[in-house]
PDB file of N, CA, C and O in Angstrom:
ATOM      1  N   UNK A   1      80.286  95.989 105.699  1.00  0.00           N
ATOM      2  CA  UNK A   1      80.512  97.313 106.196  1.00  0.00           C
ATOM      3  C   UNK A   1      79.884  98.353 105.264  1.00  0.00           C
ATOM      4  O   UNK A   1      79.230  99.290 105.723  1.00  0.00           O
ATOM      5  N   UNK A   2      80.084  98.184 103.967  1.00  0.00           N
ATOM      6  CA  UNK A   2      79.504  99.122 103.009  1.00  0.00           C
ATOM      7  C   UNK A   2      77.985  99.061 103.055  1.00  0.00           C
ATOM      8  O   UNK A   2      77.315 100.089 102.959  1.00  0.00           O
ATOM      9  N   UNK A   3      77.444  97.865 103.202  1.00  0.00           N
ATOM     10  CA  UNK A   3      75.991  97.704 103.261  1.00  0.00           C
ATOM     11  C   UNK A   3      75.410  98.402 104.491  1.00  0.00           C
ATOM     12  O   UNK A   3      74.339  99.005 104.414  1.00  0.00           O
ATOM     13  N   UNK A   4      76.104  98.323 105.612  1.00  0.00           N
ATOM     14  CA  UNK A   4      75.636  98.997 106.826  1.00  0.00           C
ATOM     15  C   UNK A   4      75.683 100.517 106.650  1.00  0.00           C
ATOM     16  O   UNK A   4      74.802 101.234 107.124  1.00  0.00           O
ATOM     17  N   UNK A   5      76.718 100.993 105.966  1.00  0.00           N
ATOM     18  CA  UNK A   5      76.841 102.424 105.719  1.00  0.00           C
ATOM     19  C   UNK A   5      75.717 102.924 104.823  1.00  0.00           C
ATOM     20  O   UNK A   5      75.124 103.969 105.091  1.00  0.00           O
ATOM     21  N   UNK A   6      75.425 102.186 103.765  1.00  0.00           N
ATOM     22  CA  UNK A   6      74.345 102.572 102.857  1.00  0.00           C
ATOM     23  C   UNK A   6      72.995 102.489 103.568  1.00  0.00           C
ATOM     24  O   UNK A   6      72.133 103.344 103.361  1.00  0.00           O
ATOM     25  N   UNK A   7      72.806 101.468 104.402  1.00  0.00           N
ATOM     26  CA  UNK A   7      71.546 101.328 105.134  1.00  0.00           C
ATOM     27  C   UNK A   7      71.354 102.450 106.156  1.00  0.00           C
ATOM     28  O   UNK A   7      70.223 102.843 106.440  1.00  0.00           O
ATOM     29  N   UNK A   8      72.444 102.962 106.704  1.00  0.00           N
ATOM     30  CA  UNK A   8      72.344 104.014 107.706  1.00  0.00           C
ATOM     31  C   UNK A   8      72.021 105.373 107.088  1.00  0.00           C
ATOM     32  O   UNK A   8      71.411 106.222 107.738  1.00  0.00           O
ATOM     33  N   UNK A   9      72.428 105.580 105.843  1.00  0.00           N
ATOM     34  CA  UNK A   9      72.199 106.862 105.176  1.00  0.00           C
ATOM     35  C   UNK A   9      71.303 106.658 103.962  1.00  0.00           C
ATOM     36  O   UNK A   9      71.776 106.190 102.927  1.00  0.00           O
ATOM     37  N   UNK A  10      70.037 106.993 104.063  1.00  0.00           N
ATOM     38  CA  UNK A  10      69.102 106.798 102.945  1.00  0.00           C
ATOM     39  C   UNK A  10      69.490 107.570 101.687  1.00  0.00           C
ATOM     40  O   UNK A  10      69.249 107.098 100.576  1.00  0.00           O
ATOM     41  N   UNK A  11      70.090 108.752 101.849  1.00  0.00           N
ATOM     42  CA  UNK A  11      70.477 109.514 100.662  1.00  0.00           C
ATOM     43  C   UNK A  11      71.574 108.800  99.886  1.00  0.00           C
ATOM     44  O   UNK A  11      71.680 108.965  98.671  1.00  0.00           O
ATOM     45  N   UNK A  12      72.389 108.010 100.572  1.00  0.00           N
ATOM     46  CA  UNK A  12      73.432 107.238  99.896  1.00  0.00           C
ATOM     47  C   UNK A  12      72.830 106.058  99.154  1.00  0.00           C
ATOM     48  O   UNK A  12      73.339 105.664  98.104  1.00  0.00           O
ATOM     49  N   UNK A  13      71.762 105.491  99.679  1.00  0.00           N
ATOM     50  CA  UNK A  13      71.086 104.385  99.004  1.00  0.00           C
ATOM     51  C   UNK A  13      70.457 104.833  97.696  1.00  0.00           C
ATOM     52  O   UNK A  13      70.351 104.044  96.756  1.00  0.00           O
ATOM     53  N   UNK A  14      70.045 106.076  97.626  1.00  0.00           N
ATOM     54  CA  UNK A  14      69.452 106.572  96.381  1.00  0.00           C
ATOM     55  C   UNK A  14      70.511 106.988  95.369  1.00  0.00           C
ATOM     56  O   UNK A  14      70.182 107.290  94.222  1.00  0.00           O
ATOM     57  N   UNK A  15      71.772 107.008  95.773  1.00  0.00           N
ATOM     58  CA  UNK A  15      72.881 107.368  94.879  1.00  0.00           C
ATOM     59  C   UNK A  15      73.896 106.229  94.831  1.00  0.00           C
ATOM     60  O   UNK A  15      75.022 106.370  95.307  1.00  0.00           O
ATOM     61  N   UNK A  16      73.492 105.112  94.259  1.00  0.00           N
ATOM     62  CA  UNK A  16      74.375 103.945  94.198  1.00  0.00           C
ATOM     63  C   UNK A  16      75.617 104.203  93.368  1.00  0.00           C
ATOM     64  O   UNK A  16      76.667 103.608  93.614  1.00  0.00           O
ATOM     65  N   UNK A  17      75.505 105.081  92.392  1.00  0.00           N
ATOM     66  CA  UNK A  17      76.654 105.406  91.551  1.00  0.00           C
ATOM     67  C   UNK A  17      77.788 106.005  92.373  1.00  0.00           C
ATOM     68  O   UNK A  17      78.958 105.850  92.021  1.00  0.00           O
ATOM     69  N   UNK A  18      77.455 106.684  93.458  1.00  0.00           N
ATOM     70  CA  UNK A  18      78.468 107.291  94.305  1.00  0.00           C
ATOM     71  C   UNK A  18      79.289 106.224  95.027  1.00  0.00           C
ATOM     72  O   UNK A  18      80.507 106.349  95.153  1.00  0.00           O
ATOM     73  N   UNK A  19      78.624 105.189  95.492  1.00  0.00           N
ATOM     74  CA  UNK A  19      79.322 104.085  96.162  1.00  0.00           C
ATOM     75  C   UNK A  19      80.227 103.362  95.170  1.00  0.00           C
ATOM     76  O   UNK A  19      81.378 103.060  95.484  1.00  0.00           O
ATOM     77  N   UNK A  20      79.712 103.085  93.980  1.00  0.00           N
ATOM     78  CA  UNK A  20      80.494 102.397  92.961  1.00  0.00           C
ATOM     79  C   UNK A  20      81.694 103.241  92.543  1.00  0.00           C
ATOM     80  O   UNK A  20      82.793 102.710  92.383  1.00  0.00           O
ATOM     81  N   UNK A  21      81.502 104.526  92.367  1.00  0.00           N
ATOM     82  CA  UNK A  21      82.607 105.412  91.984  1.00  0.00           C
ATOM     83  C   UNK A  21      83.679 105.466  93.069  1.00  0.00           C
ATOM     84  O   UNK A  21      84.874 105.464  92.771  1.00  0.00           O
ATOM     85  N   UNK A  22      83.253 105.513  94.312  1.00  0.00           N
ATOM     86  CA  UNK A  22      84.215 105.537  95.418  1.00  0.00           C
ATOM     87  C   UNK A  22      85.021 104.244  95.480  1.00  0.00           C
ATOM     88  O   UNK A  22      86.224 104.273  95.739  1.00  0.00           O
ATOM     89  N   UNK A  23      84.364 103.113  95.243  1.00  0.00           N
ATOM     90  CA  UNK A  23      85.071 101.831  95.252  1.00  0.00           C
ATOM     91  C   UNK A  23      86.065 101.761  94.094  1.00  0.00           C
ATOM     92  O   UNK A  23      87.184 101.280  94.274  1.00  0.00           O
ATOM     93  N   UNK A  24      85.676 102.233  92.913  1.00  0.00           N
ATOM     94  CA  UNK A  24      86.594 102.245  91.775  1.00  0.00           C
ATOM     95  C   UNK A  24      87.792 103.147  92.039  1.00  0.00           C
ATOM     96  O   UNK A  24      88.922 102.778  91.720  1.00  0.00           O
ATOM     97  N   UNK A  25      87.565 104.321  92.617  1.00  0.00           N
ATOM     98  CA  UNK A  25      88.664 105.230  92.932  1.00  0.00           C
ATOM     99  C   UNK A  25      89.595 104.628  93.977  1.00  0.00           C
ATOM    100  O   UNK A  25      90.816 104.732  93.855  1.00  0.00           O
ATOM    101  N   UNK A  26      89.031 104.006  94.991  1.00  0.00           N
ATOM    102  CA  UNK A  26      89.841 103.368  96.030  1.00  0.00           C
ATOM    103  C   UNK A  26      90.680 102.228  95.459  1.00  0.00           C
ATOM    104  O   UNK A  26      91.859 102.098  95.788  1.00  0.00           O
ATOM    105  N   UNK A  27      90.080 101.410  94.613  1.00  0.00           N
ATOM    106  CA  UNK A  27      90.820 100.300  94.003  1.00  0.00           C
ATOM    107  C   UNK A  27      91.934 100.819  93.099  1.00  0.00           C
ATOM    108  O   UNK A  27      93.019 100.240  93.060  1.00  0.00           O
ATOM    109  N   UNK A  28      91.675 101.900  92.376  1.00  0.00           N
ATOM    110  CA  UNK A  28      92.712 102.490  91.534  1.00  0.00           C
ATOM    111  C   UNK A  28      93.876 103.029  92.343  1.00  0.00           C
ATOM    112  O   UNK A  28      95.035 102.867  91.961  1.00  0.00           O
ATOM    113  N   UNK A  29      93.566 103.674  93.466  1.00  0.00           N
ATOM    114  CA  UNK A  29      94.633 104.194  94.321  1.00  0.00           C
ATOM    115  C   UNK A  29      95.441 103.060  94.938  1.00  0.00           C
ATOM    116  O   UNK A  29      96.665 103.154  95.031  1.00  0.00           O
ATOM    117  N   UNK A  30      94.776 101.999  95.359  1.00  0.00           N
ATOM    118  CA  UNK A  30      95.480 100.856  95.945  1.00  0.00           C
ATOM    119  C   UNK A  30      96.392 100.213  94.912  1.00  0.00           C
ATOM    120  O   UNK A  30      97.503  99.786  95.228  1.00  0.00           O
ATOM    121  N   UNK A  31      95.913 100.148  93.678  1.00  0.00           N
ATOM    122  CA  UNK A  31      96.697  99.498  92.621  1.00  0.00           C
ATOM    123  C   UNK A  31      97.976 100.271  92.297  1.00  0.00           C
ATOM    124  O   UNK A  31      98.935  99.681  91.800  1.00  0.00           O
ATOM    125  N   UNK A  32      98.007 101.562  92.566  1.00  0.00           N
ATOM    126  CA  UNK A  32      99.183 102.375  92.276  1.00  0.00           C
ATOM    127  C   UNK A  32     100.185 102.436  93.428  1.00  0.00           C
ATOM    128  O   UNK A  32     101.265 103.004  93.266  1.00  0.00           O
ATOM    129  N   UNK A  33      99.856 101.872  94.572  1.00  0.00           N
ATOM    130  CA  UNK A  33     100.755 101.906  95.725  1.00  0.00           C
ATOM    131  C   UNK A  33     101.933 100.956  95.533  1.00  0.00           C
ATOM    132  O   UNK A  33     101.791  99.932  94.864  1.00  0.00           O
ATOM    133  N   UNK A  34     103.086 101.274  96.104  1.00  0.00           N
ATOM    134  CA  UNK A  34     104.251 100.383  96.000  1.00  0.00           C
ATOM    135  C   UNK A  34     104.005  99.004  96.627  1.00  0.00           C
ATOM    136  O   UNK A  34     104.542  98.006  96.147  1.00  0.00           O
ATOM    137  N   UNK A  35     103.206  98.942  97.684  1.00  0.00           N
ATOM    138  CA  UNK A  35     102.937  97.644  98.310  1.00  0.00           C
ATOM    139  C   UNK A  35     102.191  96.719  97.349  1.00  0.00           C
ATOM    140  O   UNK A  35     102.367  95.501  97.395  1.00  0.00           O
ATOM    141  N   UNK A  36     101.364  97.292  96.486  1.00  0.00           N
ATOM    142  CA  UNK A  36     100.646  96.487  95.500  1.00  0.00           C
ATOM    143  C   UNK A  36     101.625  95.942  94.459  1.00  0.00           C
ATOM    144  O   UNK A  36     101.492  94.797  94.026  1.00  0.00           O
ATOM    145  N   UNK A  37     102.591  96.739  94.063  1.00  0.00           N
ATOM    146  CA  UNK A  37     103.603  96.260  93.104  1.00  0.00           C
ATOM    147  C   UNK A  37     104.424  95.124  93.709  1.00  0.00           C
ATOM    148  O   UNK A  37     104.755  94.155  93.025  1.00  0.00           O
ATOM    149  N   UNK A  38     104.751  95.249  94.996  1.00  0.00           N
ATOM    150  CA  UNK A  38     105.497  94.172  95.652  1.00  0.00           C
ATOM    151  C   UNK A  38     104.653  92.910  95.747  1.00  0.00           C
ATOM    152  O   UNK A  38     105.172  91.804  95.591  1.00  0.00           O
ATOM    153  N   UNK A  39     103.367  93.061  96.000  1.00  0.00           N
ATOM    154  CA  UNK A  39     102.488  91.891  96.075  1.00  0.00           C
ATOM    155  C   UNK A  39     102.385  91.210  94.718  1.00  0.00           C
ATOM    156  O   UNK A  39     102.406  89.982  94.641  1.00  0.00           O
ATOM    157  N   UNK A  40     102.274  91.986  93.652  1.00  0.00           N
ATOM    158  CA  UNK A  40     102.217  91.399  92.316  1.00  0.00           C
ATOM    159  C   UNK A  40     103.531  90.701  91.956  1.00  0.00           C
ATOM    160  O   UNK A  40     103.522  89.637  91.338  1.00  0.00           O
ATOM    161  N   UNK A  41     104.655  91.301  92.342  1.00  0.00           N
ATOM    162  CA  UNK A  41     105.952  90.669  92.082  1.00  0.00           C
ATOM    163  C   UNK A  41     106.093  89.373  92.881  1.00  0.00           C
ATOM    164  O   UNK A  41     106.664  88.401  92.386  1.00  0.00           O
ATOM    165  N   UNK A  42     105.583  89.353  94.095  1.00  0.00           N
ATOM    166  CA  UNK A  42     105.654  88.146  94.925  1.00  0.00           C
ATOM    167  C   UNK A  42     104.807  87.026  94.345  1.00  0.00           C
ATOM    168  O   UNK A  42     105.173  85.855  94.450  1.00  0.00           O
ATOM    169  N   UNK A  43     103.689  87.370  93.739  1.00  0.00           N
ATOM    170  CA  UNK A  43     102.839  86.337  93.141  1.00  0.00           C
ATOM    171  C   UNK A  43     103.522  85.712  91.935  1.00  0.00           C
ATOM    172  O   UNK A  43     103.355  84.523  91.665  1.00  0.00           O
ATOM    173  N   UNK A  44     104.288  86.513  91.216  1.00  0.00           N
ATOM    174  CA  UNK A  44     104.954  85.995  90.013  1.00  0.00           C
ATOM    175  C   UNK A  44     106.095  85.039  90.336  1.00  0.00           C
ATOM    176  O   UNK A  44     106.486  84.228  89.496  1.00  0.00           O
ATOM    177  N   UNK A  45     106.628  85.133  91.545  1.00  0.00           N
ATOM    178  CA  UNK A  45     107.665  84.175  91.960  1.00  0.00           C
ATOM    179  C   UNK A  45     106.981  82.859  92.324  1.00  0.00           C
ATOM    180  O   UNK A  45     105.983  82.856  93.045  1.00  0.00           O
ATOM    181  N   UNK A  46     107.498  81.775  91.845  1.00  0.00           N
ATOM    182  CA  UNK A  46     106.840  80.490  92.096  1.00  0.00           C
ATOM    183  C   UNK A  46     107.512  79.688  93.198  1.00  0.00           C
ATOM    184  O   UNK A  46     107.057  78.586  93.503  1.00  0.00           O
ATOM    185  N   UNK A  47     108.575  80.195  93.805  1.00  0.00           N
ATOM    186  CA  UNK A  47     109.283  79.440  94.832  1.00  0.00           C
ATOM    187  C   UNK A  47     108.736  79.738  96.227  1.00  0.00           C
ATOM    188  O   UNK A  47     109.501  80.047  97.140  1.00  0.00           O
ATOM    189  N   UNK A  48     107.440  79.649  96.393  1.00  0.00           N
ATOM    190  CA  UNK A  48     106.817  79.911  97.678  1.00  0.00           C
ATOM    191  C   UNK A  48     106.013  78.689  98.098  1.00  0.00           C
ATOM    192  O   UNK A  48     105.602  77.872  97.274  1.00  0.00           O
ATOM    193  N   UNK A  49     105.804  78.591  99.399  1.00  0.00           N
ATOM    194  CA  UNK A  49     104.931  77.527  99.885  1.00  0.00           C
ATOM    195  C   UNK A  49     103.495  77.843  99.477  1.00  0.00           C
ATOM    196  O   UNK A  49     103.179  78.981  99.129  1.00  0.00           O
ATOM    197  N   UNK A  50     102.655  76.864  99.520  1.00  0.00           N
ATOM    198  CA  UNK A  50     101.295  77.058  99.011  1.00  0.00           C
ATOM    199  C   UNK A  50     100.497  78.074  99.826  1.00  0.00           C
ATOM    200  O   UNK A  50      99.743  78.860  99.252  1.00  0.00           O
ATOM    201  N   UNK A  51     100.646  78.074 101.144  1.00  0.00           N
ATOM    202  CA  UNK A  51      99.869  79.032 101.948  1.00  0.00           C
ATOM    203  C   UNK A  51     100.366  80.448 101.751  1.00  0.00           C
ATOM    204  O   UNK A  51      99.574  81.389 101.724  1.00  0.00           O
ATOM    205  N   UNK A  52     101.693  80.608 101.610  1.00  0.00           N
ATOM    206  CA  UNK A  52     102.241  81.954 101.386  1.00  0.00           C
ATOM    207  C   UNK A  52     101.845  82.469 100.004  1.00  0.00           C
ATOM    208  O   UNK A  52     101.561  83.655  99.837  1.00  0.00           O
ATOM    209  N   UNK A  53     101.827  81.585  99.025  1.00  0.00           N
ATOM    210  CA  UNK A  53     101.389  81.971  97.686  1.00  0.00           C
ATOM    211  C   UNK A  53      99.922  82.399  97.709  1.00  0.00           C
ATOM    212  O   UNK A  53      99.544  83.364  97.045  1.00  0.00           O
ATOM    213  N   UNK A  54      99.104  81.683  98.468  1.00  0.00           N
ATOM    214  CA  UNK A  54      97.686  82.022  98.559  1.00  0.00           C
ATOM    215  C   UNK A  54      97.487  83.398  99.191  1.00  0.00           C
ATOM    216  O   UNK A  54      96.641  84.167  98.734  1.00  0.00           O
ATOM    217  N   UNK A  55      98.242  83.714 100.221  1.00  0.00           N
ATOM    218  CA  UNK A  55      98.112  85.014 100.890  1.00  0.00           C
ATOM    219  C   UNK A  55      98.568  86.138  99.964  1.00  0.00           C
ATOM    220  O   UNK A  55      97.896  87.166  99.875  1.00  0.00           O
ATOM    221  N   UNK A  56      99.699  85.967  99.271  1.00  0.00           N
ATOM    222  CA  UNK A  56     100.162  87.020  98.364  1.00  0.00           C
ATOM    223  C   UNK A  56      99.234  87.161  97.159  1.00  0.00           C
ATOM    224  O   UNK A  56      99.034  88.267  96.657  1.00  0.00           O
ATOM    225  N   UNK A  57      98.678  86.072  96.703  1.00  0.00           N
ATOM    226  CA  UNK A  57      97.728  86.134  95.595  1.00  0.00           C
ATOM    227  C   UNK A  57      96.470  86.886  96.010  1.00  0.00           C
ATOM    228  O   UNK A  57      95.948  87.703  95.251  1.00  0.00           O
ATOM    229  N   UNK A  58      95.996  86.612  97.196  1.00  0.00           N
ATOM    230  CA  UNK A  58      94.821  87.314  97.713  1.00  0.00           C
ATOM    231  C   UNK A  58      95.103  88.800  97.874  1.00  0.00           C
ATOM    232  O   UNK A  58      94.252  89.631  97.557  1.00  0.00           O
ATOM    233  N   UNK A  59      96.280  89.137  98.359  1.00  0.00           N
ATOM    234  CA  UNK A  59      96.649  90.542  98.526  1.00  0.00           C
ATOM    235  C   UNK A  59      96.789  91.273  97.213  1.00  0.00           C
ATOM    236  O   UNK A  59      96.445  92.452  97.123  1.00  0.00           O
ATOM    237  N   UNK A  60      97.286  90.601  96.192  1.00  0.00           N
ATOM    238  CA  UNK A  60      97.461  91.274  94.909  1.00  0.00           C
ATOM    239  C   UNK A  60      96.150  91.404  94.146  1.00  0.00           C
ATOM    240  O   UNK A  60      96.015  92.284  93.296  1.00  0.00           O
ATOM    241  N   UNK A  61      95.195  90.551  94.435  1.00  0.00           N
ATOM    242  CA  UNK A  61      93.908  90.589  93.727  1.00  0.00           C
ATOM    243  C   UNK A  61      92.821  91.329  94.501  1.00  0.00           C
ATOM    244  O   UNK A  61      91.704  91.463  94.000  1.00  0.00           O
ATOM    245  N   UNK A  62      93.109  91.802  95.684  1.00  0.00           N
ATOM    246  CA  UNK A  62      92.087  92.431  96.523  1.00  0.00           C
ATOM    247  C   UNK A  62      91.397  93.632  95.870  1.00  0.00           C
ATOM    248  O   UNK A  62      90.173  93.732  95.952  1.00  0.00           O
ATOM    249  N   UNK A  63      92.138  94.554  95.220  1.00  0.00           N
ATOM    250  CA  UNK A  63      91.427  95.673  94.585  1.00  0.00           C
ATOM    251  C   UNK A  63      90.482  95.218  93.479  1.00  0.00           C
ATOM    252  O   UNK A  63      89.376  95.744  93.352  1.00  0.00           O
ATOM    253  N   UNK A  64      90.906  94.250  92.682  1.00  0.00           N
ATOM    254  CA  UNK A  64      90.039  93.759  91.619  1.00  0.00           C
ATOM    255  C   UNK A  64      88.814  93.059  92.190  1.00  0.00           C
ATOM    256  O   UNK A  64      87.716  93.206  91.653  1.00  0.00           O
ATOM    257  N   UNK A  65      88.983  92.305  93.261  1.00  0.00           N
ATOM    258  CA  UNK A  65      87.827  91.658  93.883  1.00  0.00           C
ATOM    259  C   UNK A  65      86.877  92.689  94.483  1.00  0.00           C
ATOM    260  O   UNK A  65      85.661  92.497  94.457  1.00  0.00           O
ATOM    261  N   UNK A  66      87.413  93.773  95.018  1.00  0.00           N
ATOM    262  CA  UNK A  66      86.580  94.836  95.555  1.00  0.00           C
ATOM    263  C   UNK A  66      85.737  95.476  94.452  1.00  0.00           C
ATOM    264  O   UNK A  66      84.550  95.740  94.641  1.00  0.00           O
ATOM    265  N   UNK A  67      86.361  95.721  93.304  1.00  0.00           N
ATOM    266  CA  UNK A  67      85.635  96.291  92.169  1.00  0.00           C
ATOM    267  C   UNK A  67      84.594  95.308  91.651  1.00  0.00           C
ATOM    268  O   UNK A  67      83.466  95.703  91.353  1.00  0.00           O
ATOM    269  N   UNK A  68      84.955  94.038  91.543  1.00  0.00           N
ATOM    270  CA  UNK A  68      84.002  93.039  91.056  1.00  0.00           C
ATOM    271  C   UNK A  68      82.808  92.934  91.993  1.00  0.00           C
ATOM    272  O   UNK A  68      81.679  92.748  91.537  1.00  0.00           O
ATOM    273  N   UNK A  69      83.040  93.049  93.284  1.00  0.00           N
ATOM    274  CA  UNK A  69      81.937  92.993  94.235  1.00  0.00           C
ATOM    275  C   UNK A  69      81.037  94.206  94.106  1.00  0.00           C
ATOM    276  O   UNK A  69      79.813  94.080  94.131  1.00  0.00           O
ATOM    277  N   UNK A  70      81.636  95.385  93.968  1.00  0.00           N
ATOM    278  CA  UNK A  70      80.844  96.614  93.915  1.00  0.00           C
ATOM    279  C   UNK A  70      80.087  96.763  92.605  1.00  0.00           C
ATOM    280  O   UNK A  70      78.921  97.158  92.605  1.00  0.00           O
ATOM    281  N   UNK A  71      80.730  96.455  91.500  1.00  0.00           N
ATOM    282  CA  UNK A  71      80.123  96.674  90.190  1.00  0.00           C
ATOM    283  C   UNK A  71      79.380  95.447  89.697  1.00  0.00           C
ATOM    284  O   UNK A  71      78.280  95.556  89.155  1.00  0.00           O
ATOM    285  N   UNK A  72      79.971  94.294  89.881  1.00  0.00           N
ATOM    286  CA  UNK A  72      79.411  93.087  89.297  1.00  0.00           C
ATOM    287  C   UNK A  72      78.304  92.431  90.080  1.00  0.00           C
ATOM    288  O   UNK A  72      77.658  91.511  89.578  1.00  0.00           O
ATOM    289  N   UNK A  73      78.067  92.879  91.298  1.00  0.00           N
ATOM    290  CA  UNK A  73      77.019  92.248  92.099  1.00  0.00           C
ATOM    291  C   UNK A  73      75.640  92.459  91.495  1.00  0.00           C
ATOM    292  O   UNK A  73      74.748  91.632  91.685  1.00  0.00           O
ATOM    293  N   UNK A  74      75.456  93.548  90.777  1.00  0.00           N
ATOM    294  CA  UNK A  74      74.156  93.845  90.182  1.00  0.00           C
ATOM    295  C   UNK A  74      74.020  93.342  88.752  1.00  0.00           C
ATOM    296  O   UNK A  74      72.903  93.132  88.279  1.00  0.00           O
ATOM    297  N   UNK A  75      75.124  93.147  88.063  1.00  0.00           N
ATOM    298  CA  UNK A  75      75.043  92.859  86.643  1.00  0.00           C
ATOM    299  C   UNK A  75      76.027  91.756  86.263  1.00  0.00           C
ATOM    300  O   UNK A  75      77.230  91.866  86.499  1.00  0.00           O
ATOM    301  N   UNK A  76      75.505  90.719  85.685  1.00  0.00           N
ATOM    302  CA  UNK A  76      76.345  89.623  85.214  1.00  0.00           C
ATOM    303  C   UNK A  76      77.206  90.058  84.027  1.00  0.00           C
ATOM    304  O   UNK A  76      78.316  89.557  83.847  1.00  0.00           O
ATOM    305  N   UNK A  77      76.703  90.978  83.229  1.00  0.00           N
ATOM    306  CA  UNK A  77      77.467  91.489  82.080  1.00  0.00           C
ATOM    307  C   UNK A  77      78.721  92.215  82.553  1.00  0.00           C
ATOM    308  O   UNK A  77      79.802  92.029  81.994  1.00  0.00           O
ATOM    309  N   UNK A  78      78.572  93.054  83.601  1.00  0.00           N
ATOM    310  CA  UNK A  78      79.737  93.742  84.152  1.00  0.00           C
ATOM    311  C   UNK A  78      80.726  92.740  84.747  1.00  0.00           C
ATOM    312  O   UNK A  78      81.938  92.919  84.625  1.00  0.00           O
ATOM    313  N   UNK A  79      80.225  91.708  85.377  1.00  0.00           N
ATOM    314  CA  UNK A  79      81.101  90.691  85.957  1.00  0.00           C
ATOM    315  C   UNK A  79      81.936  90.018  84.871  1.00  0.00           C
ATOM    316  O   UNK A  79      83.142  89.842  85.042  1.00  0.00           O
ATOM    317  N   UNK A  80      81.311  89.641  83.763  1.00  0.00           N
ATOM    318  CA  UNK A  80      82.038  89.024  82.661  1.00  0.00           C
ATOM    319  C   UNK A  80      83.020  90.005  82.028  1.00  0.00           C
ATOM    320  O   UNK A  80      84.126  89.612  81.656  1.00  0.00           O
ATOM    321  N   UNK A  81      82.636  91.266  81.902  1.00  0.00           N
ATOM    322  CA  UNK A  81      83.507  92.272  81.316  1.00  0.00           C
ATOM    323  C   UNK A  81      84.757  92.485  82.171  1.00  0.00           C
ATOM    324  O   UNK A  81      85.868  92.537  81.644  1.00  0.00           O
ATOM    325  N   UNK A  82      84.580  92.607  83.472  1.00  0.00           N
ATOM    326  CA  UNK A  82      85.723  92.803  84.354  1.00  0.00           C
ATOM    327  C   UNK A  82      86.596  91.559  84.438  1.00  0.00           C
ATOM    328  O   UNK A  82      87.812  91.665  84.599  1.00  0.00           O
ATOM    329  N   UNK A  83      85.998  90.403  84.331  1.00  0.00           N
ATOM    330  CA  UNK A  83      86.788  89.171  84.371  1.00  0.00           C
ATOM    331  C   UNK A  83      87.633  89.027  83.099  1.00  0.00           C
ATOM    332  O   UNK A  83      88.718  88.446  83.137  1.00  0.00           O
ATOM    333  N   UNK A  84      87.142  89.547  81.991  1.00  0.00           N
ATOM    334  CA  UNK A  84      87.886  89.461  80.738  1.00  0.00           C
ATOM    335  C   UNK A  84      89.086  90.386  80.726  1.00  0.00           C
ATOM    336  O   UNK A  84      90.076  90.131  80.041  1.00  0.00           O
ATOM    337  N   UNK A  85      88.988  91.464  81.493  1.00  0.00           N
ATOM    338  CA  UNK A  85      90.102  92.425  81.544  1.00  0.00           C
ATOM    339  C   UNK A  85      91.179  91.840  82.413  1.00  0.00           C
ATOM    340  O   UNK A  85      92.221  92.465  82.610  1.00  0.00           O
TER     341      UNK A  85
END
């Protein structure tokens, strides 16, 4: 979806920093929502079935995966840096 948006607007393609900044801001806002805190708390509980644990784990890691995709797709150094955090 993001790729189609950038392809449709040439001025956005010349300002890649704007896309990366928007993704970082969105991930930060998602991380501060109460639903994100509940997802993180659900992942920490180990008394779940494997499929339910996988879904809650995916939900709690979604903002970080979004940032890794936006920032780390161009640079392996950024990918390693974000993975270390």
